[in-house]
Backbone as CSV, one residue per row, in Angstrom:
resi,resn,N_x,N_y,N_z,CA_x,CA_y,CA_z,C_x,C_y,C_z
1,UNK,2.829,-27.028,-0.927,2.987,-27.434,-2.333,1.642,-27.562,-3.050
2,UNK,0.550,-27.377,-2.305,-0.775,-27.566,-2.910,-0.985,-26.643,-4.106
3,UNK,-0.613,-25.370,-3.951,-0.800,-24.413,-5.041,0.000,-24.787,-6.270
4,UNK,1.229,-25.278,-6.063,2.086,-25.693,-7.182,1.475,-26.889,-7.905
5,UNK,0.982,-27.856,-7.146,0.380,-29.049,-7.750,-0.870,-28.693,-8.552
6,UNK,-1.675,-27.779,-8.015,-2.869,-27.330,-8.741,-2.459,-26.659,-10.047
7,UNK,-1.407,-25.833,-9.983,-0.910,-25.149,-11.174,-0.448,-26.154,-12.229
8,UNK,0.278,-27.170,-11.806,0.772,-28.196,-12.731,-0.381,-28.974,-13.369
9,UNK,-1.373,-29.317,-12.559,-2.520,-30.084,-13.068,-3.299,-29.275,-14.100
10,UNK,-3.495,-27.973,-13.834,-4.255,-27.147,-14.785,-3.495,-26.980,-16.099
11,UNK,-2.169,-26.907,-16.028,-1.369,-26.814,-17.253,-1.494,-28.100,-18.063
12,UNK,-1.479,-29.238,-17.388,-1.629,-30.530,-18.074,-2.999,-30.613,-18.744
13,UNK,-4.043,-30.213,-18.013,-5.401,-30.245,-18.566,-5.503,-29.329,-19.789
14,UNK,-4.981,-28.110,-19.653,-5.023,-27.164,-20.768,-4.235,-27.662,-21.963
15,UNK,-3.072,-28.261,-21.712,-2.226,-28.771,-22.799,-2.915,-29.910,-23.539
16,UNK,-3.506,-30.832,-22.797,-4.198,-31.969,-23.417,-5.382,-31.499,-24.262
17,UNK,-6.102,-30.505,-23.741,-7.236,-29.952,-24.497,-6.741,-29.302,-25.791
18,UNK,-5.622,-28.585,-25.703,-5.059,-27.949,-26.887,-4.571,-28.950,-27.912
19,UNK,-3.979,-30.061,-27.454,-3.493,-31.101,-28.363,-4.645,-31.783,-29.088
20,UNK,-5.756,-31.978,-28.392,-6.943,-32.569,-29.021,-7.505,-31.625,-30.083
21,UNK,-7.508,-30.341,-29.759,-8.021,-29.341,-30.686,-7.117,-29.205,-31.906
22,UNK,-5.809,-29.386,-31.692,-4.809,-29.216,-32.748,-5.021,-30.188,-33.908
23,UNK,-5.513,-31.393,-33.612,-5.646,-32.444,-34.628,-6.583,-32.041,-35.764
24,UNK,-7.548,-31.191,-35.471,-8.510,-30.820,-36.509,-8.188,-29.507,-37.200
25,UNK,-6.999,-28.940,-36.954,-6.641,-27.640,-37.529,-5.793,-27.816,-38.787
26,UNK,-6.214,-27.262,-39.937,-5.394,-27.315,-41.160,-4.080,-26.568,-40.979
27,UNK,-3.067,-26.900,-41.791,-1.733,-26.324,-41.661,-1.753,-24.802,-41.794
28,UNK,-2.484,-24.269,-42.777,-2.486,-22.817,-42.987,-3.129,-22.088,-41.800
29,UNK,-4.154,-22.709,-41.209,-4.789,-22.109,-40.029,-3.835,-22.158,-38.846
30,UNK,-3.084,-23.268,-38.744,-2.114,-23.421,-37.665,-1.019,-22.356,-37.753
31,UNK,-0.582,-22.053,-38.973,0.452,-21.026,-39.156,-0.064,-19.646,-38.777
32,UNK,-1.320,-19.378,-39.122,-1.935,-18.108,-38.754,-2.043,-17.988,-37.233
33,UNK,-2.443,-19.098,-36.611,-2.549,-19.116,-35.146,-1.190,-18.887,-34.498
34,UNK,-0.136,-19.422,-35.122,1.213,-19.258,-34.607,1.618,-17.783,-34.601
35,UNK,1.296,-17.076,-35.681,1.616,-15.650,-35.767,0.830,-14.868,-34.718
36,UNK,-0.440,-15.232,-34.565,-1.268,-14.583,-33.548,-0.748,-14.827,-32.149
37,UNK,-0.317,-16.066,-31.891,0.246,-16.410,-30.585,1.541,-15.639,-30.346
38,UNK,2.336,-15.504,-31.406,3.572,-14.736,-31.295,3.309,-13.286,-30.961
39,UNK,2.290,-12.699,-31.591,1.940,-11.302,-31.332,1.478,-11.113,-29.883
40,UNK,0.672,-12.057,-29.394,0.203,-11.992,-28.007,1.378,-12.152,-27.033
41,UNK,2.315,-13.030,-27.390,3.501,-13.234,-26.560,4.339,-11.960,-26.504
42,UNK,4.440,-11.277,-27.635,5.140,-9.990,-27.660,4.491,-8.996,-26.698
43,UNK,3.180,-8.947,-26.714,2.456,-8.025,-25.836,2.723,-8.345,-24.369
44,UNK,2.686,-9.634,-24.029,2.947,-10.056,-22.648,4.370,-9.660,-22.239
45,UNK,5.317,-9.895,-23.149,6.701,-9.565,-22.858,6.918,-8.076,-22.672
46,UNK,6.347,-7.273,-23.571,6.502,-5.818,-23.486,5.894,-5.292,-22.188
47,UNK,4.731,-5.816,-21.812,4.090,-5.399,-20.561,4.979,-5.705,-19.362
48,UNK,5.626,-6.880,-19.392,6.480,-7.280,-18.277,7.746,-6.455,-18.149
49,UNK,8.304,-6.012,-19.280,9.542,-5.229,-19.220,9.331,-3.884,-18.530
50,UNK,8.099,-3.422,-18.500,7.802,-2.138,-17.855,7.896,-2.216,-16.335
51,UNK,8.009,-3.444,-15.802,8.116,-3.623,-14.352,9.473,-3.154,-13.832
52,UNK,10.494,-3.206,-14.679,11.843,-2.844,-14.252,12.015,-1.346,-14.046
53,UNK,12.873,-0.974,-13.088,13.118,0.436,-12.785,14.520,0.881,-13.180
54,UNK,15.397,-0.063,-13.464,16.796,0.289,-13.756,17.230,-0.417,-15.035
55,UNK,17.317,0.339,-16.120,17.657,-0.253,-17.419,19.079,-0.793,-17.425
56,UNK,19.958,-0.232,-16.581,21.337,-0.703,-16.517,21.403,-2.142,-15.990
57,UNK,20.541,-2.456,-15.021,20.479,-3.823,-14.493,20.042,-4.778,-15.595
58,UNK,19.072,-4.345,-16.390,18.585,-5.171,-17.501,19.702,-5.431,-18.510
59,UNK,20.415,-4.386,-18.882,21.480,-4.518,-19.884,22.577,-5.462,-19.397
60,UNK,23.032,-5.249,-18.167,24.105,-6.087,-17.618,23.655,-7.541,-17.512
61,UNK,22.415,-7.758,-17.047,21.889,-9.114,-16.889,21.801,-9.843,-18.217
62,UNK,21.271,-9.156,-19.229,21.083,-9.780,-20.536,22.420,-10.062,-21.215
63,UNK,23.337,-9.096,-21.171,24.627,-9.272,-21.843,25.458,-10.361,-21.168
64,UNK,25.648,-10.242,-19.856,26.452,-11.243,-19.142,25.756,-12.596,-19.136
65,UNK,24.433,-12.588,-18.938,23.676,-13.841,-18.955,23.741,-14.526,-20.299
66,UNK,23.661,-13.725,-21.374,23.739,-14.288,-22.727,25.104,-14.877,-23.021
67,UNK,26.148,-14.190,-22.577,27.513,-14.694,-22.785,27.709,-16.007,-22.028
68,UNK,27.260,-16.026,-20.763,27.399,-17.236,-19.946,26.615,-18.396,-20.551
69,UNK,25.395,-18.109,-20.981,24.558,-19.147,-21.575,25.130,-19.696,-22.866
70,UNK,25.747,-18.812,-23.659,26.371,-19.243,-24.915,27.585,-20.126,-24.656
71,UNK,28.387,-19.748,-23.642,29.568,-20.542,-23.308,29.173,-21.934,-22.810
72,UNK,28.102,-21.978,-22.014,27.611,-23.264,-21.511,26.849,-24.021,-22.592
73,UNK,26.321,-23.277,-23.576,25.496,-23.809,-24.659,24.208,-24.432,-24.105
74,UNK,23.463,-23.610,-23.362,22.194,-24.064,-22.792,21.209,-24.438,-23.890
75,UNK,21.149,-23.601,-24.938,20.226,-23.866,-26.043,20.527,-25.209,-26.701
76,UNK,21.796,-25.495,-26.911,22.179,-26.768,-27.521,21.797,-27.948,-26.661
77,UNK,21.960,-27.811,-25.342,21.627,-28.892,-24.423,20.125,-29.169,-24.416
78,UNK,19.331,-28.095,-24.370,17.876,-28.247,-24.356,17.378,-28.846,-25.670
79,UNK,17.907,-28.351,-26.785,17.486,-28.865,-28.090,17.911,-30.314,-28.297
80,UNK,19.099,-30.653,-27.793,19.565,-32.033,-27.914,18.659,-33.002,-27.172
81,UNK,18.277,-32.614,-25.951,17.366,-33.449,-25.170,15.989,-33.504,-25.813
82,UNK,15.532,-32.339,-26.303,14.210,-32.277,-26.923,14.129,-33.140,-28.178
83,UNK,15.192,-33.174,-28.952,15.196,-33.967,-30.187,15.071,-35.465,-29.900
84,UNK,15.663,-35.893,-28.797,15.555,-37.309,-28.427,14.116,-37.665,-28.051
85,UNK,13.481,-36.772,-27.289,12.085,-37.001,-26.901,11.166,-36.835,-28.104
86,UNK,11.490,-35.835,-28.936,10.677,-35.510,-30.104,10.570,-36.679,-31.082
87,UNK,11.603,-37.491,-31.166,11.624,-38.630,-32.086,10.476,-39.596,-31.826
88,UNK,9.991,-39.629,-30.580,8.905,-40.541,-30.226,7.528,-39.985,-30.590
89,UNK,7.474,-38.679,-30.878,6.184,-38.041,-31.136,5.998,-37.598,-32.583
90,UNK,7.065,-37.295,-33.285,6.963,-36.682,-34.607,7.323,-37.612,-35.753
91,UNK,7.203,-38.888,-35.571,7.556,-39.825,-36.622,6.666,-39.648,-37.858
92,UNK,7.313,-39.363,-38.981,6.589,-39.270,-40.255,5.713,-38.056,-40.388
93,UNK,5.799,-37.102,-39.466,4.946,-35.926,-39.541,5.783,-34.660,-39.388
94,UNK,5.316,-33.586,-40.014,5.992,-32.295,-39.867,5.284,-31.514,-38.763
95,UNK,6.001,-31.306,-37.670,5.418,-30.586,-36.551,6.399,-29.553,-36.028
96,UNK,5.880,-28.674,-35.208,6.733,-27.685,-34.575,7.685,-28.414,-33.638
97,UNK,8.988,-28.072,-33.635,9.937,-28.734,-32.753,9.496,-28.698,-31.301
98,UNK,9.687,-29.799,-30.610,9.264,-29.918,-29.221,9.919,-28.861,-28.344
99,UNK,11.183,-28.553,-28.609,11.920,-27.593,-27.793,11.252,-26.228,-27.787
100,UNK,10.696,-25.818,-28.919,10.066,-24.499,-29.004,8.855,-24.412,-28.085
101,UNK,8.020,-25.443,-28.111,6.847,-25.458,-27.247,7.232,-25.509,-25.779
102,UNK,8.243,-26.328,-25.464,8.697,-26.481,-24.082,9.254,-25.168,-23.536
103,UNK,10.155,-24.545,-24.287,10.794,-23.326,-23.809,9.816,-22.151,-23.751
104,UNK,8.967,-22.022,-24.766,7.994,-20.931,-24.798,7.055,-21.012,-23.607
105,UNK,6.529,-22.219,-23.344,5.592,-22.399,-22.242,6.293,-22.228,-20.897
106,UNK,7.509,-22.747,-20.780,8.259,-22.625,-19.525,8.453,-21.170,-19.146
107,UNK,8.889,-20.356,-20.104,9.100,-18.939,-19.817,7.799,-18.243,-19.460
108,UNK,6.753,-18.540,-20.205,5.474,-17.877,-19.983,4.893,-18.215,-18.611
109,UNK,5.031,-19.474,-18.194,4.443,-19.912,-16.932,5.301,-19.574,-15.711
110,UNK,6.612,-19.476,-15.905,7.513,-19.303,-14.764,7.956,-17.868,-14.526
111,UNK,7.841,-17.016,-15.554,8.287,-15.631,-15.407,7.127,-14.769,-14.924
112,UNK,7.430,-13.890,-14.013,6.402,-12.958,-13.563,6.248,-12.951,-12.047
113,UNK,5.658,-11.880,-11.556,5.511,-11.699,-10.118,4.589,-12.748,-9.490
114,UNK,3.559,-13.169,-10.224,2.621,-14.145,-9.659,3.315,-15.461,-9.328
115,UNK,4.231,-15.890,-10.192,4.941,-17.153,-9.960,5.824,-17.058,-8.725
116,UNK,6.523,-15.933,-8.577,7.469,-15.777,-7.462,6.747,-15.479,-6.148
117,UNK,5.943,-14.415,-6.130,5.264,-14.038,-4.886,4.254,-15.090,-4.452
118,UNK,3.586,-15.712,-5.432,2.622,-16.765,-5.106,3.295,-17.951,-4.447
119,UNK,4.454,-18.337,-4.952,5.182,-19.479,-4.382,5.712,-19.162,-2.988
120,UNK,6.214,-17.946,-2.804,6.740,-17.550,-1.496,5.619,-17.478,-0.455
121,UNK,4.477,-16.919,-0.845,3.332,-16.875,0.064,2.845,-18.273,0.410
122,UNK,2.861,-19.144,-0.579,2.437,-20.525,-0.361,3.368,-21.222,0.624
123,UNK,4.680,-20.976,0.489,5.649,-21.636,1.349,5.688,-21.097,2.756
124,UNK,5.519,-19.782,2.926,5.643,-19.160,4.247,4.320,-19.144,5.012
125,UNK,3.257,-18.738,4.333,1.972,-18.540,5.009,0.933,-19.619,4.701
126,UNK,1.256,-20.491,3.750,0.265,-21.502,3.369,-0.884,-20.909,2.591
127,UNK,-0.670,-19.711,2.031,-1.703,-19.017,1.243,-1.491,-19.354,-0.241
128,UNK,-2.411,-20.142,-0.801,-2.270,-20.602,-2.182,-3.107,-19.785,-3.166
129,UNK,-3.711,-18.701,-2.710,-4.668,-17.959,-3.538,-4.057,-17.425,-4.830
130,UNK,-2.824,-16.879,-4.744,-2.196,-16.318,-5.942,-1.889,-17.418,-6.951
131,UNK,-1.362,-18.543,-6.476,-1.026,-19.652,-7.384,-2.278,-20.261,-8.005
132,UNK,-3.367,-20.310,-7.250,-4.614,-20.858,-7.800,-5.160,-19.928,-8.886
133,UNK,-5.084,-18.623,-8.645,-5.515,-17.663,-9.674,-4.637,-17.792,-10.915
134,UNK,-3.331,-17.922,-10.702,-2.385,-18.097,-11.803,-2.684,-19.388,-12.571
135,UNK,-3.122,-20.411,-11.857,-3.414,-21.707,-12.480,-4.498,-21.591,-13.540
136,UNK,-5.530,-20.793,-13.236,-6.619,-20.627,-14.193,-6.130,-19.930,-15.463
137,UNK,-5.277,-18.919,-15.290,-4.715,-18.215,-16.441,-3.809,-19.139,-17.252
138,UNK,-2.990,-19.929,-16.547,-2.055,-20.833,-17.219,-2.776,-21.930,-17.987
139,UNK,-3.923,-22.369,-17.483,-4.670,-23.424,-18.171,-5.136,-22.950,-19.545
140,UNK,-5.650,-21.731,-19.595,-6.103,-21.166,-20.870,-4.914,-20.966,-21.812
141,UNK,-3.807,-20.434,-21.266,-2.612,-20.205,-22.081,-2.047,-21.526,-22.608
142,UNK,-2.048,-22.560,-21.755,-1.529,-23.874,-22.158,-2.360,-24.458,-23.298
143,UNK,-3.650,-24.270,-23.242,-4.538,-24.785,-24.284,-4.225,-24.118,-25.629
144,UNK,-4.066,-22.802,-25.618,-3.781,-22.080,-26.859,-2.387,-22.422,-27.388
145,UNK,-1.418,-22.524,-26.484,-0.056,-22.800,-26.911,0.094,-24.223,-27.442
146,UNK,-0.536,-25.181,-26.768,-0.441,-26.571,-27.217,-1.095,-26.755,-28.583
147,UNK,-2.170,-26.002,-28.836,-2.849,-26.089,-30.131,-1.952,-25.590,-31.261
148,UNK,-1.035,-24.670,-30.933,-0.145,-24.115,-31.953,1.243,-24.744,-31.944
149,UNK,1.762,-25.041,-30.741,3.151,-25.481,-30.610,3.313,-26.977,-30.354
150,UNK,2.220,-27.662,-30.071,2.296,-29.111,-29.935,2.637,-29.620,-28.547
151,UNK,3.112,-30.866,-28.508,3.269,-31.616,-27.266,4.346,-31.052,-26.348
152,UNK,5.256,-30.239,-26.868,6.310,-29.671,-26.037,5.782,-28.862,-24.874
153,UNK,4.595,-28.276,-25.033,4.011,-27.426,-23.995,3.767,-28.211,-22.709
154,UNK,3.316,-29.437,-22.843,2.970,-30.222,-21.654,4.201,-30.549,-20.818
155,UNK,5.368,-30.620,-21.465,6.597,-30.923,-20.730,7.059,-29.740,-19.877
156,UNK,6.484,-28.560,-20.120,6.830,-27.402,-19.299,6.388,-27.584,-17.854
157,UNK,5.507,-28.556,-17.620,5.063,-28.869,-16.255,6.259,-29.242,-15.382
158,UNK,7.247,-29.918,-15.966,8.439,-30.306,-15.217,9.185,-29.075,-14.722
159,UNK,9.333,-28.081,-15.596,9.992,-26.829,-15.208,9.185,-26.108,-14.136
160,UNK,7.881,-26.099,-14.323,6.995,-25.415,-13.383,7.080,-26.052,-11.999
161,UNK,7.107,-27.373,-11.962,7.176,-28.097,-10.696,8.502,-27.820,-9.975
162,UNK,9.597,-27.859,-10.727,10.914,-27.621,-10.126,11.061,-26.166,-9.680
163,UNK,10.657,-25.236,-10.548,10.837,-23.806,-10.280,9.968,-23.331,-9.112
164,UNK,8.656,-23.497,-9.246,7.760,-23.022,-8.200,7.879,-23.875,-6.947
165,UNK,8.074,-25.184,-7.129,8.246,-26.058,-5.969,9.486,-25.683,-5.175
166,UNK,10.565,-25.346,-5.896,11.794,-24.917,-5.236,11.602,-23.628,-4.458
167,UNK,10.854,-22.683,-5.050,10.576,-21.422,-4.368,9.753,-21.648,-3.109
168,UNK,8.803,-22.568,-3.175,7.968,-22.872,-1.997,8.825,-23.459,-0.874
169,UNK,9.662,-24.420,-1.222,10.480,-25.099,-0.217,11.540,-24.181,0.388
170,UNK,12.035,-23.225,-0.421,13.089,-22.322,0.040,12.554,-20.928,0.374
171,UNK,11.230,-20.830,0.507,10.589,-19.527,0.691,11.160,-18.735,1.858
172,UNK,11.402,-19.405,2.971,11.916,-18.726,4.154,13.269,-18.085,3.914
173,UNK,14.122,-18.747,3.137,15.455,-18.228,2.845,15.429,-17.149,1.770
174,UNK,14.506,-17.295,0.809,14.491,-16.392,-0.340,13.706,-15.104,-0.110
175,UNK,12.799,-15.111,0.849,11.943,-13.931,1.056,12.745,-12.645,1.279
176,UNK,13.812,-12.641,2.100,14.569,-11.394,2.288,15.310,-10.953,1.021
177,UNK,15.702,-11.919,0.191,16.472,-11.620,-1.021,15.570,-11.165,-2.156
178,UNK,14.414,-11.821,-2.294,13.490,-11.495,-3.382,12.497,-10.435,-2.927
179,UNK,13.013,-9.228,-2.755,12.166,-8.091,-2.416,11.328,-7.706,-3.633
180,UNK,10.448,-6.746,-3.447,9.607,-6.301,-4.571,10.464,-5.776,-5.719
181,UNK,11.503,-5.014,-5.379,12.377,-4.468,-6.414,13.122,-5.550,-7.163
182,UNK,13.609,-6.568,-6.433,14.342,-7.672,-7.055,13.431,-8.471,-7.978
183,UNK,12.195,-8.691,-7.540,11.226,-9.428,-8.364,10.893,-8.642,-9.626
184,UNK,10.785,-7.322,-9.501,10.485,-6.486,-10.667,11.598,-6.563,-11.708
185,UNK,12.849,-6.509,-11.254,13.978,-6.592,-12.189,14.068,-7.988,-12.808
186,UNK,13.749,-8.997,-12.018,13.729,-10.380,-12.508,12.642,-10.552,-13.574
187,UNK,11.477,-9.964,-13.313,10.368,-10.005,-14.262,10.721,-9.268,-15.547
188,UNK,11.395,-8.133,-15.409,11.794,-7.325,-16.563,12.730,-8.116,-17.483
189,UNK,13.762,-8.736,-16.894,14.718,-9.516,-17.687,14.031,-10.720,-18.335
190,UNK,13.201,-11.406,-17.576,12.495,-12.567,-18.119,11.533,-12.183,-19.226
191,UNK,10.909,-11.019,-19.085,9.949,-10.557,-20.092,10.633,-10.231,-21.412
192,UNK,11.883,-9.775,-21.326,12.631,-9.522,-22.559,12.878,-10.830,-23.308
193,UNK,13.076,-11.908,-22.557,13.216,-13.238,-23.177,11.904,-13.673,-23.819
194,UNK,10.792,-13.310,-23.182,9.473,-13.627,-23.742,9.264,-12.879,-25.064
195,UNK,9.772,-11.642,-25.142,9.702,-10.890,-26.398,10.478,-11.633,-27.484
196,UNK,11.653,-12.152,-27.136,12.442,-12.932,-28.095,11.660,-14.155,-28.577
197,UNK,10.982,-14.811,-27.648,10.154,-15.973,-27.997,9.069,-15.561,-28.981
198,UNK,8.420,-14.422,-28.712,7.361,-13.939,-29.594,7.869,-13.674,-30.999
199,UNK,9.043,-13.071,-31.108,9.642,-12.805,-32.423,9.964,-14.112,-33.154
200,UNK,10.432,-15.106,-32.414,10.701,-16.423,-33.012,9.429,-17.086,-33.510
201,UNK,8.359,-16.994,-32.714,7.085,-17.621,-33.086,6.521,-17.008,-34.366
202,UNK,6.754,-15.727,-34.547,6.247,-15.038,-35.733,7.157,-15.236,-36.946
203,UNK,8.277,-15.926,-36.745,9.193,-16.204,-37.847,10.082,-15.036,-38.215
204,UNK,10.122,-14.019,-37.362,10.921,-12.830,-37.653,12.392,-13.070,-37.334
205,UNK,12.647,-13.803,-36.249,14.024,-14.069,-35.816,14.184,-15.561,-35.487
206,UNK,15.439,-15.932,-35.274,15.759,-17.289,-34.806,16.746,-17.173,-33.642
207,UNK,16.311,-16.478,-32.614,17.163,-16.227,-31.449,17.253,-17.489,-30.587
208,UNK,18.455,-17.792,-30.106,18.640,-18.911,-29.177,18.310,-18.412,-27.769
209,UNK,17.014,-18.372,-27.485,16.535,-17.743,-26.249,17.076,-18.434,-25.000
210,UNK,17.206,-19.739,-25.033,17.651,-20.484,-23.849,19.008,-20.015,-23.350
211,UNK,19.861,-19.532,-24.255,21.183,-19.067,-23.854,21.119,-17.834,-22.952
212,UNK,19.979,-17.148,-22.954,19.829,-15.948,-22.135,19.191,-16.230,-20.773
213,UNK,18.885,-17.487,-20.485,18.221,-17.834,-19.228,18.988,-17.385,-17.975
214,UNK,20.332,-17.421,-17.965,21.045,-16.949,-16.765,20.721,-15.506,-16.384
215,UNK,20.252,-14.713,-17.338,19.917,-13.315,-17.062,18.824,-13.197,-16.012
216,UNK,17.914,-14.173,-15.974,16.804,-14.137,-15.027,17.314,-14.261,-13.594
217,UNK,18.355,-15.042,-13.403,18.961,-15.203,-12.076,19.844,-14.013,-11.736
218,UNK,20.549,-13.496,-12.731,21.469,-12.383,-12.504,20.757,-11.091,-12.112
219,UNK,19.579,-10.841,-12.688,18.877,-9.569,-12.454,18.627,-9.284,-10.966
220,UNK,18.003,-10.214,-10.213,17.804,-9.919,-8.786,19.103,-9.859,-7.990
221,UNK,20.121,-10.625,-8.427,21.416,-10.586,-7.741,22.051,-9.208,-7.894
222,UNK,22.054,-8.696,-9.138,22.629,-7.383,-9.401,21.834,-6.295,-8.664
223,UNK,20.516,-6.444,-8.637,19.681,-5.461,-7.920,20.071,-5.402,-6.452
224,UNK,20.221,-6.571,-5.822,20.567,-6.598,-4.391,21.950,-6.032,-4.131
225,UNK,22.857,-6.230,-5.099,24.205,-5.660,-4.954,24.148,-4.136,-5.009
226,UNK,23.331,-3.593,-5.926,23.235,-2.128,-6.065,22.623,-1.486,-4.825
227,UNK,21.769,-2.215,-4.120,21.135,-1.636,-2.913,22.133,-1.497,-1.765
228,UNK,23.276,-2.126,-1.875,24.288,-2.048,-0.824,25.107,-0.766,-0.913
229,UNK,25.012,-0.094,-2.061,25.845,1.104,-2.261,24.978,2.366,-2.306
């Protein structure tokens, strides 16, 4: 768990630094930074979607995952919880909703091959090198995101701890299932969600991205099913 803890600590440090920096930024500069952050998020998402090899897996994962998420109303649940926490931070001030920062940072930090393979290597071999490298990247990203999206970014540490920590603890069981191909399809589906986040940050859309979260789990499952035939 050492690599996961280091990753969480660097995200907290980066988030706190970004929040301190945010206080001195005028509103118009903050809005410009938000658009820039959205554009960078789009680039990250587009790059990640290229990891996938089967567009049919992506389509099925996104459509079925989106339907399932909408029926469960994942977005509503996350926003409801975020609004309760947000009330303690945004009194009398106009700020970016906490849920946006939390969800954007969670997807950015948890999606990708480094998060999955790094956690599995950490759990099986005790090799934390990938997670430590990822930690340095996440610290810089957390600083920039917190400066634009506010305190919600720091709460993404909880998701990071549960997600990567779970992968580390279950590494022995998950290694045969999360092959390179499965991880690529998982990254592809997750990256499409990151593109949605980028469009939201730029004010182009108002997609309920959280409702599509089941797609990330479905992608590797569908990939493994297709390998049986």
